[in-house]
N, C-alpha and C positions, 0 to 999 in steps of 0.2 A: 028532936034532941039527939036521937041516935045518929043521924047523918052528920050533925055538927060534931058530935063526939068522935065519930070515925074519921072525919076530916082532920080533926085536931091531932088524932093519933098518927095519921099519915104524915102530916106536916112535922110533927115531933120526931118521927122516925127519920124523915129526910134531913131535918136539921141535925139530928144526932149523927147521921151518916156523913153529912157535910163537915161537921166538926171533927169527926173521926178521921176523915181523909184530908182535911185541910193542910195538915203538916206533912203529908206524904206527896211524892211525885216520882215519876219514872224519868230516868236520864239515859241518853245514848252514850255508850262507852266505845272508845276506839283504842285498840291495843296494837302498837306498832311492831311488837315482836312476834305476833301471830301465834302465840302460845296460850293455852288455857291453863288456869282460869283467866278470863279477860279482865285486864286492869287498865284503867284509862291512862293513856300516855299523851300528854299535851304536845309533845314534840318527837320527831323522828329524825335522827341524824344518819344520813346515808354514808357519812365519812368521805374519804377520798375516792373519787370516781374518775376513771380514765377518760380522757377527752375522746369524743366520738363514739363512746360505747353507750349501751343502754342497760339500765339497772331496773329490775322489777322487785317489788317487795309486797308480800301479802300482809293484809291488815285484817284483824278480827273485830267484829262489832257484836255487842250484846246490850240488852236493856237491864238496868239495875234500879232497885227501889232506893230512893234517897230521901233525905229530910230537909230539902232546901226551902220548904215552905210553900211550894206551889201545888195546888190541888190538881195535878195533871198525871193521871194514871190511865194507862191504856186498858180498854175493856177486856175482861177475862174472856177466853175462848175465841178471841179475834186474831186477825193476822196483821202484823206490822211490816211495812215495806221499808227496807234500808237501801238508800241509793246515794250516789254522789251528787251533791247540790252545786258545788262550784269549786274551781281550781284556779290558783294564781301561781305564777312563777314560770320563767322561761324554761321550756323543755320538760315541764312537769305535767303529767296527766294521771287520771284515775278512772277506774272502771270497776264493775262488779257490784256487790251487795247481794240482797236477797230477801227472803221472807222469814220473819220470826213468828212462829205459831205459839200464841200464849195459852197456857192451860186454863181450864175452867175456874180454877181457884186462884188465879193470878192476883186478884185484888186483895186477897186475904193473906198473901205470903208476907213474911216479915221484911222489914227494911234492911238495907245494906247487904245482907247475905243473899238477897234474891237476885239471881242472874238468869236471864233467858239463855236458850241455846244460841251459840254464836253463828254469824254468817260471815262470809269472806269477801273482801274487795281487794283490788290490786293497784298499787301505786307504780307508775312507770316514769323514769327520768332518763331523758336522752341528753347526755352531757355535751356541752358545746366546746368552746375553746379553752385550752389550759389557762389557769389563773382566774377563771370566773367562779362565782359562787352562786348557790341556790338558796334563797330564802323564800320559800313558797308556803302556801296553805292549801289544804283540802278540807272542805266543809261537807259533812255527811248529814243526810236528812232521814229521819225516821217518821213515817206517816201511818196513822191508824185512827181508831175511834176511841174517844175518851169515855171512861166510865161515867163521867158526869154528863148527863143529858144526851148521850150518844152523838156527840158532836165530833167533827173532825179535829184531830190533834196531831201536832208535829213536835218533834224534838230534834235539835241539831247538836253536832259536836265538830269542833275544828281541830285538825292535826297540823302542826307546824312542821314542815319538811325542810331540812337543810342539807347541803352537800358542798364539797369543794372539788372543783374540776382540776385535775392534774394531768401532766403528760405521762402516759404509760406506754411508751414506744417499746414494743417487744419485737419489732420487725427488723432484722439485720439489713444492712445495705445490700444492694444488688450489684454484684461484681461484673465487670465487662473485661474479660481476659482474652488474649490472643488465642487462636487455635494452635495446636501443636505445630512447632516451627522446625524446619530443616534448613540449615545454612551451611555454606561451604567454608571449610577451614581456610584460614589466611596465613597460617604459620604452624610451627610445631606445637605451639601451646593451644591450638584450636582456633577460635574466632571471637572477636568482640561482638556481642549481640545486643541490640537495643530493641525495646518493645514498649508498647503503651498499655497500661492497665488503669482503668477508672472504675468509679463506683457511684451509684445513685442512692439517695436516701432523702427522707423528709427533713432531717436535721443532723448535720448540715446537708445541703443539696448534693454536694460532691465530696464525700469524705476522702481523706488521703488514703492511698493504697500503698502498702509496703510489700515488697516481693523479695524473696531470697532464693537464688542469687538475684541481685538487683539488675535492672536494665543498665546496659553499658559494661557489664562484667565480661570477663574472658571465660568462655565456656570451652571445656576440653572436648577432644574427639569423643564421640559416643553420645548417649542420651542422658541429659541432666533434667530432673524434675524441678520445676519452679513453683514455689508455694507463695500465694499472695493472701493478704488479709486487709480488711478495712473495718473500722469501728466508728459507730455514730455517736452522737452526743449522749444518747441514753445508755451507752456501753454495750450495745448489741454488735457482735462481731460476725462478719461473713468471711469465710475462707474458701479458696479455690486453687486449682493448680492447672498447669499445662506443662508440656515438655519441650525442651530445645535439643535437637539432635544435630550435632556437628559432624559433617561427612567430608571425606576427601575424595572427590571425583576428578580433581585437576591433575592431568599428567605432568611429568617433568617438562621443563623447558630446555630444549637442546640448542646448543651453539655449535655451528659447523664452520669449517674453514671457508674463506671466500672462494669464489670460482677460480679454478686453477687452469692456466694455459701452459702447455709444455711445447717447446720448440725443437729441442734436440731429439730427433726420433730416427728410427730405422723403419724398414718395411714392416717389422713386427710391432710397431708402436713404441712405447717408452715405459720404463719403470719409473713410477711416480711415488715419492714420499710426501705425505701430508701430515699436518698436526693442527691442534687447536680445537678439536672436537671435545665437548663437555656437556654435562646435563645437571641441572639443579632442580630439586623438587621443593615446593613450598613447605611441606611437612618434614620430609626426610633429609633435606639439604642436598649436598652433592651425591649423585648416584652414578653408577657406571654407565658408559655409553659404548655401543659396539657399532662398527661401520663395515659395510660390505660393498665392493671389494676393500680389503684391508690396505692400509698404507704399505707401500713397498711392492704392491702388485704391478703386473704389466698391464698397461691400458692400451687399447687399440687406437688407431688413428681416428680422429673425429671426437664427438661428444660422448663422454662416459658418465653415467649417473651413479653416484655413491649414495647409498641409503644408510642412515644412522638411526638406531633405536635405543630407547631407554625406558625403564619401568620403575615405579616406586614400590614400596612395601605393600601397598593395597592393590597392586595389580593394574594401576593406571599406566598405560604405555603411550609413548609419543614416538613419532617418526618424522624425520626431516632429511631432505636430500640436498646435495650440492653437485656441481658438475665439474668434471675434469676434462678439459679439451686438449687432445693431443694433436698438435698442428705441425705440419712440415713447413718450417720457415727458413730452411737452409737451401740456398741455391746450389745448382750443380757445380762441380769443379772442372774448369776447362784445362785442357792440355793442348797448348798452342806451340807452333814452332817459334824459334827465335827470329829475329829480323833476317830477311833473305836478300842476298845480292845475286842478281842474275845478269848474264851477258846478253846484250841485245842480239837478236838474230835477224833483225831486219829494221827497216825504217820505222815500223810500228812498235818496236820494243821487243818483248819476248813473252812466249807462253810459259807461265810459271805454275807448277803444281806443288801442293803442300798437303800435309796431313794435320787435321785438328780433331780432337775428340773431347768428350766430357763424361763424367760419372756423377751419379746422384746417390745420396744415402738411402733413398727410398726406391727410386726408379732404376737404379743401376746405370748401365752404359747408355749414353745419349749421343746423338750426332748433332754437333753444333751447326748453325748456319753462319757462313762467312760471306762477306762482301768486300771486294770481289771474290768470287768463288775460285776454288782451286781449278787450274786449267784455263783460267782466263788469260787474255793477252794484256800484259802490263806495259804501260808506256815507259819511255825512257824517263828516268828520274825516280824519286821515291813515291810509292803509293801505299797509304795505310790500308790494312785489311782488318776489318772489325768482325769478330765472331761472337755469337750469342747462343746459349743453351737454356731452355726452359723446361722445368720438370712438370709433373702432373699436378702439382699444387700451385703452379703459376709462379714459382720462384725462378727468376732469370739471372743468369750470370753472363757478363760481357767481358771481352778482352780484345786486344788488338796486337798486331805486329806490323812491320813495314817491309814491303818488297821494293827493293831498289834495282832498277834495270840500268845498266851502264854499258858504255861502248868503249871497250879497251882494245878492240881489234883494229890494226892499221889497214889502210886500203890495200887491195891487191892490184899491182901494176900489170897491165897488159902491154908489153913493149913489142915493136917489130923485131923480127929475127936480126941479130947482129951480123 
């Protein structure tokens, strides 16, 4: 009887305990804001996430006593393991969790207000292309031992995770600018300078680049900074600069007279006047030019070099030469006798002498060569005499006169004595 009574008491107690716990259960809570106290949040919105970036969010987990009608209570004094059971959604992952240590009086604690110490897990979202959305889920698992018959018990909780992937371009374009430039002036205003400036970016691939002063502008003498900027579709602007230095290293251009040849000379050469020398600079315009020897100087016989020089305001100088050739082109002046009439002195005619001379503006007195020569025997009748004189420059002067031998003498009679 006693054993049956004791058994009845035990059964009654178990039934009473079963009835007492039948309306209670433990549930796994998931709190997406990672703040205590842990409150179950069925969804977590990550909001707008920049494309290509990674977002991590901590999540808290705890056990709570509920009244959902399931007799599922974890055993007091045991350890419950919280882990990630499954994940769905492109780019979404989860990790972490941990151990929840239940107190020895866990099963006696009141419902609703009963929360275990929390553990932490982490949600990671790697954003894909702009315009895509995330609608994923993370299911968490709590594993432990049930108060009821010490059997294995699990509880789950699912967190819906959403996000919208947007373009968050914060990188400015990459500018490709020329190195500092040095160009030669082409006029008094400087020089027209062209250059190429480009930019690279994700959107657009090659943003437009604006520079001030712009390519093709006229840059003055000296150094001018050029500032360039490019803006991409996200409004990111890159700026950069380089310098353009316009220099004048070009000397003036000299114009000289053409080569001059002078023919009227003396032994000392000739006084030569020349003109037409000038100089023009790209930047300064007309500039003075000086030549040496000066116009109006006496130049020696032969080739004489005249050197002309000009310089601009920046010290760029130019030199140019031309030649003045002093040449003796005047032949000697002959002094010849007039036509000569001579009386024959014999059957061969007559010996005739005469005087011929020449003078040259360079060589002075010269002796001409005559043919027939003075002192020759000239035959009866007229005989032309040609004379020529050549100076040291090769100028030859010729002239002639006529020697006429006549017989006007009657015969001499040789008669016998009368």
